[in-house]
PAMARZA-698691 format. One record per atom (N, C-alpha, C): y, x, z negated; chain; residue number from 1; atom name. Coordinates in steps of 0.1 Angstrom, whole numbers. Example, Ala and Ser with C-alpha at 12.3 -4.5 7.8 and 13.67 -1.06 7.14 Angstrom:
2
R    yy    xx    zz cadena num atomo
R   -57   132   -78      A   1     N
R   -45   123   -78      A   1    CA
R   -33   132   -78      A   1     C
R   -22   128   -71      A   2     N
R   -11   137   -71      A   2    CA
R     0   129   -79      A   2     C
END
This chain:
106
R    yy    xx    zz cadena num atomo
R   567  -441  -870      A   1     N
R   559  -430  -874      A   1    CA
R   551  -425  -861      A   1     C
R   545  -435  -854      A   2     N
R   537  -432  -843      A   2    CA
R   545  -425  -832      A   2     C
R   558  -429  -830      A   3     N
R   566  -422  -820      A   3    CA
R   569  -408  -824      A   3     C
R   570  -405  -837      A   4     N
R   572  -391  -841      A   4    CA
R   560  -383  -838      A   4     C
R   548  -388  -840      A   5     N
R   536  -381  -838      A   5    CA
R   534  -378  -823      A   5     C
R   537  -388  -815      A   6     N
R   536  -386  -800      A   6    CA
R   546  -376  -796      A   6     C
R   559  -376  -801      A   7     N
R   569  -367  -798      A   7    CA
R   565  -353  -802      A   7     C
R   559  -351  -814      A   8     N
R   554  -338  -818      A   8    CA
R   543  -333  -810      A   8     C
R   534  -341  -805      A   9     N
R   523  -337  -796      A   9    CA
R   529  -332  -783      A   9     C
R   538  -340  -778      A  10     N
R   544  -336  -765      A  10    CA
R   552  -323  -766      A  10     C
R   559  -322  -777      A  11     N
R   567  -309  -779      A  11    CA
R   557  -297  -780      A  11     C
R   546  -299  -788      A  12     N
R   537  -288  -789      A  12    CA
R   531  -284  -776      A  12     C
R   528  -294  -768      A  13     N
R   522  -291  -755      A  13    CA
R   532  -284  -746      A  13     C
R   544  -288  -746      A  14     N
R   555  -282  -738      A  14    CA
R   557  -267  -743      A  14     C
R   557  -265  -756      A  15     N
R   559  -252  -761      A  15    CA
R   547  -242  -757      A  15     C
R   535  -247  -758      A  16     N
R   524  -239  -754      A  16    CA
R   524  -236  -739      A  16     C
R   528  -245  -731      A  17     N
R   529  -243  -717      A  17    CA
R   540  -233  -714      A  17     C
R   551  -234  -720      A  18     N
R   562  -225  -719      A  18    CA
R   558  -211  -723      A  18     C
R   551  -210  -734      A  19     N
R   547  -197  -739      A  19    CA
R   537  -190  -729      A  19     C
R   528  -198  -723      A  20     N
R   519  -193  -714      A  20    CA
R   526  -188  -701      A  20     C
R   536  -195  -697      A  21     N
R   544  -191  -685      A  21    CA
R   552  -179  -688      A  21     C
R   558  -178  -700      A  22     N
R   566  -167  -703      A  22    CA
R   557  -154  -704      A  22     C
R   545  -156  -710      A  23     N
R   536  -144  -711      A  23    CA
R   532  -139  -697      A  23     C
R   529  -149  -688      A  24     N
R   526  -145  -674      A  24    CA
R   537  -138  -668      A  24     C
R   550  -143  -669      A  25     N
R   561  -137  -664      A  25    CA
R   563  -123  -669      A  25     C
R   561  -122  -682      A  26     N
R   563  -109  -689      A  26    CA
R   552   -99  -684      A  26     C
R   540  -104  -683      A  27     N
R   529   -96  -677      A  27    CA
R   531   -92  -663      A  27     C
R   537  -100  -655      A  28     N
R   540   -97  -641      A  28    CA
R   551   -86  -641      A  28     C
R   561   -87  -650      A  29     N
R   572   -77  -650      A  29    CA
R   566   -64  -654      A  29     C
R   558   -63  -664      A  30     N
R   552   -51  -669      A  30    CA
R   543   -45  -658      A  30     C
R   535   -54  -652      A  31     N
R   526   -49  -641      A  31    CA
R   535   -42  -630      A  31     C
R   545   -49  -626      A  32     N
R   554   -44  -615      A  32    CA
R   560   -30  -619      A  32     C
R   563   -28  -631      A  33     N
R   570   -16  -635      A  33    CA
R   560    -5  -639      A  33     C
R   548    -8  -643      A  34     N
R   539     2  -648      A  34    CA
R   526     4  -639      A  34     C
R   522    -7  -632      A  35     N
R   509    -7  -626      A  35    CA
R   509    -7  -610      A  35     C
R   519   -14  -605      A  36     N
R   519   -17  -591      A  36    CA
R   520    -4  -582      A  36     C
R   526     6  -588      A  37     N
R   527    19  -580      A  37    CA
R   514    24  -575      A  37     C
R   503    22  -583      A  38     N
R   490    26  -579      A  38    CA
R   481    14  -575      A  38     C
R   482     3  -582      A  39     N
R   473    -8  -579      A  39    CA
R   479   -17  -568      A  39     C
R   492   -16  -565      A  40     N
R   498   -24  -555      A  40    CA
R   502   -38  -560      A  40     C
R   511   -44  -553      A  41     N
R   516   -57  -557      A  41    CA
R   505   -67  -557      A  41     C
R   495   -65  -548      A  42     N
R   484   -75  -547      A  42    CA
R   472   -71  -555      A  42     C
R   472   -59  -561      A  43     N
R   460   -55  -569      A  43    CA
R   449   -49  -561      A  43     C
R   451   -46  -549      A  44     N
R   441   -41  -540      A  44    CA
R   440   -25  -541      A  44     C
R   449   -19  -547      A  45     N
R   449    -4  -548      A  45    CA
R   451     3  -535      A  45     C
R   458    -3  -525      A  46     N
R   459     2  -512      A  46    CA
R   472    11  -511      A  46     C
R   478    14  -522      A  47     N
R   490    23  -521      A  47    CA
R   486    37  -519      A  47     C
R   495    46  -515      A  48     N
R   491    60  -514      A  48    CA
R   486    66  -527      A  48     C
R   493    62  -538      A  49     N
R   488    67  -552      A  49    CA
R   474    61  -555      A  49     C
R   473    48  -552      A  50     N
R   460    41  -555      A  50    CA
R   449    47  -547      A  50     C
R   451    50  -534      A  51     N
R   441    56  -526      A  51    CA
R   437    70  -531      A  51     C
R   448    78  -535      A  52     N
R   445    91  -540      A  52    CA
R   437    91  -553      A  52     C
R   440    81  -561      A  53     N
R   433    80  -574      A  53    CA
R   420    72  -574      A  53     C
R   417    66  -562      A  54     N
R   406    58  -559      A  54    CA
R   406    46  -569      A  54     C
R   417    39  -569      A  55     N
R   419    27  -577      A  55    CA
R   409    16  -572      A  55     C
R   402    10  -580      A  56     N
R   393    -1  -577      A  56    CA
R   401   -14  -575      A  56     C
R   399   -21  -564      A  57     N
R   406   -34  -562      A  57    CA
R   403   -43  -573      A  57     C
R   413   -51  -578      A  58     N
R   410   -61  -589      A  58    CA
R   401   -72  -585      A  58     C
R   399   -74  -572      A  59     N
R   390   -85  -567      A  59    CA
R   376   -80  -565      A  59     C
R   373   -67  -569      A  60     N
R   359   -62  -568      A  60    CA
R   350   -69  -578      A  60     C
R   338   -72  -574      A  61     N
R   329   -80  -583      A  61    CA
R   328   -74  -597      A  61     C
R   328   -61  -599      A  62     N
R   327   -55  -612      A  62    CA
R   339   -58  -620      A  62     C
R   351   -58  -614      A  63     N
R   363   -61  -622      A  63    CA
R   365   -76  -625      A  63     C
R   360   -84  -615      A  64     N
R   361   -98  -617      A  64    CA
R   352  -103  -629      A  64     C
R   340   -97  -630      A  65     N
R   331  -101  -641      A  65    CA
R   334   -93  -654      A  65     C
R   342   -83  -654      A  66     N
R   346   -76  -666      A  66    CA
R   353   -85  -676      A  66     C
R   351   -83  -688      A  67     N
R   358   -92  -698      A  67    CA
R   372   -87  -700      A  67     C
R   380   -96  -706      A  68     N
R   394   -92  -709      A  68    CA
R   394   -80  -718      A  68     C
R   384   -80  -728      A  69     N
R   383   -69  -737      A  69    CA
R   381   -56  -730      A  69     C
R   372   -56  -719      A  70     N
R   370   -44  -711      A  70    CA
R   382   -39  -704      A  70     C
R   390   -49  -699      A  71     N
R   402   -45  -692      A  71    CA
R   413   -40  -701      A  71     C
R   414   -46  -713      A  72     N
R   423   -41  -723      A  72    CA
R   419   -27  -728      A  72     C
R   406   -25  -730      A  73     N
R   402   -11  -734      A  73    CA
R   405    -1  -723      A  73     C
R   402    -4  -710      A  74     N
R   405     5  -700      A  74    CA
R   420     8  -699      A  74     C
R   428    -2  -701      A  75     N
R   443     0  -701      A  75    CA
R   447     9  -712      A  75     C
R   442     6  -724      A  76     N
R   446    13  -736      A  76    CA
R   442    28  -736      A  76     C
R   429    30  -732      A  77     N
R   423    43  -733      A  77    CA
R   422    51  -720      A  77     C
R   425    44  -709      A  78     N
R   424    51  -696      A  78    CA
R   410    50  -692      A  78     C
R   408    51  -679      A  79     N
R   394    51  -673      A  79    CA
R   395    58  -660      A  79     C
R   385    67  -658      A  80     N
R   386    75  -646      A  80    CA
R   399    83  -645      A  80     C
R   406    82  -634      A  81     N
R   419    89  -633      A  81    CA
R   431    81  -638      A  81     C
R   428    69  -643      A  82     N
R   439    61  -648      A  82    CA
R   442    66  -662      A  82     C
R   455    68  -665      A  83     N
R   459    73  -678      A  83    CA
R   459    62  -688      A  83     C
R   458    66  -701      A  84     N
R   458    57  -712      A  84    CA
R   473    52  -714      A  84     C
R   474    39  -717      A  85     N
R   487    33  -720      A  85    CA
R   489    29  -735      A  85     C
R   479    33  -743      A  86     N
R   481    31  -758      A  86    CA
R   493    39  -762      A  86     C
R   502    33  -769      A  87     N
R   514    40  -773      A  87    CA
R   526    39  -763      A  87     C
R   522    35  -751      A  88     N
R   533    34  -740      A  88    CA
R   536    19  -738      A  88     C
R   525    11  -740      A  89     N
R   527    -4  -740      A  89    CA
R   521   -10  -753      A  89     C
R   527   -20  -757      A  90     N
R   523   -27  -769      A  90    CA
R   510   -35  -766      A  90     C
R   503   -38  -777      A  91     N
R   490   -46  -775      A  91    CA
R   494   -59  -768      A  91     C
R   505   -65  -771      A  92     N
R   509   -78  -765      A  92    CA
R   512   -76  -750      A  92     C
R   518   -65  -746      A  93     N
R   521   -62  -732      A  93    CA
R   508   -60  -724      A  93     C
R   499   -53  -730      A  94     N
R   486   -50  -724      A  94    CA
R   478   -63  -722      A  94     C
R   478   -72  -732      A  95     N
R   472   -85  -730      A  95    CA
R   478   -93  -719      A  95     C
R   492   -93  -719      A  96     N
R   499  -101  -709      A  96    CA
R   496   -95  -695      A  96     C
R   495   -82  -693      A  97     N
R   492   -76  -680      A  97    CA
R   478   -80  -676      A  97     C
R   468   -80  -685      A  98     N
R   454   -84  -682      A  98    CA
R   454   -99  -677      A  98     C
R   462  -107  -684      A  99     N
R   463  -121  -679      A  99    CA
R   469  -122  -665      A  99     C
R   479  -114  -663      A 100     N
R   485  -113  -649      A 100    CA
R   475  -108  -639      A 100     C
R   467   -98  -642      A 101     N
R   457   -93  -633      A 101    CA
R   447  -104  -629      A 101     C
R   444  -112  -639      A 102     N
R   434  -123  -636      A 102    CA
R   440  -132  -625      A 102     C
R   453  -134  -624      A 103     N
R   459  -142  -614      A 103    CA
R   458  -135  -600      A 103     C
R   457  -122  -600      A 104     N
R   456  -115  -587      A 104    CA
R   441  -115  -582      A 104     C
R   432  -119  -591      A 105     N
R   418  -120  -587      A 105    CA
R   415  -133  -580      A 105     C
R   424  -142  -580      A 106     N
R   421  -155  -574      A 106    CA
R   424  -156  -559      A 106     C
END
């Protein structure tokens, strides 16, 4: 019985790690297809479109201290010159992109 419990715990840990990695991979793919053209692969906004739209770098203090909910809201509803992505991306995709953006801030 104890071996089954240990196996179940190990399996649950592996599945949660795999789900996290898959979400990050999915977030990266969505970011590359929808966001990188303005925000750049590195999130610094140094692309021609990013410069024209005055994209704020993701490592700016204001964006680093913004909550995930703030970033989700800005993505869904748009902010400044950034268009709204509600209806273009699912809630799950937006959450995954925000998680990926956090990796660019490190």
